[in-house]
N, C-alpha and C positions, 0 to 999 in steps of 0.2 A: 505493498499500500503506500502511496505517494503523497505526499502533502505539499500545497502550495503558499501556506501560511500557516502559521499557528497563533492561537488567540488565548491570551490569559485575563482572566476577570478576576477583578480585586472589589469587595465589598466596601463602598467608602465608610460605613459606619465602623469598620473593624481598624484597630490601630496597629494591628501586625500585617507584616507582607504577608501574602500566599506564596510568593516564591523567593527561591534565595537569591543574593546578588550575584549577577551574571549568568543567571538561568539562562538568558536568550542567547548567549555567546557560544553555546555549544550546538545550534542548530545553524545550516546553511539556507536556511529558509527566512523570510520576514518574520518577526516577532511584533504582534500589536498587544498593547494593553489595552483592555476595557475595564471602565471603572462602572459599579453598579450603584444601584440606589441614589443617585446624584439628586432626584428630584424629591426626596422626603424633605418634609416640612420640621422645622426645628430641628435641624441638622446641624448638630454642633463638630466641626472638624478640629481633630485633633492631631498635630503632625507627630509622627512616630519617634521614639526617643533616639533610634539608632541611625537613624539621616541627618 
């Protein structure tokens, strides 16, 4: 099975990343990030501590 791209989903309400640093570098195809739940009301964004 061949893929043309990889899509990684991150929940915007989570303060922990879903993938480790450098995850996309192991692939020879484009990797795209998708952030979910950005339209929630009363969403308070907190920057992750390790960034």
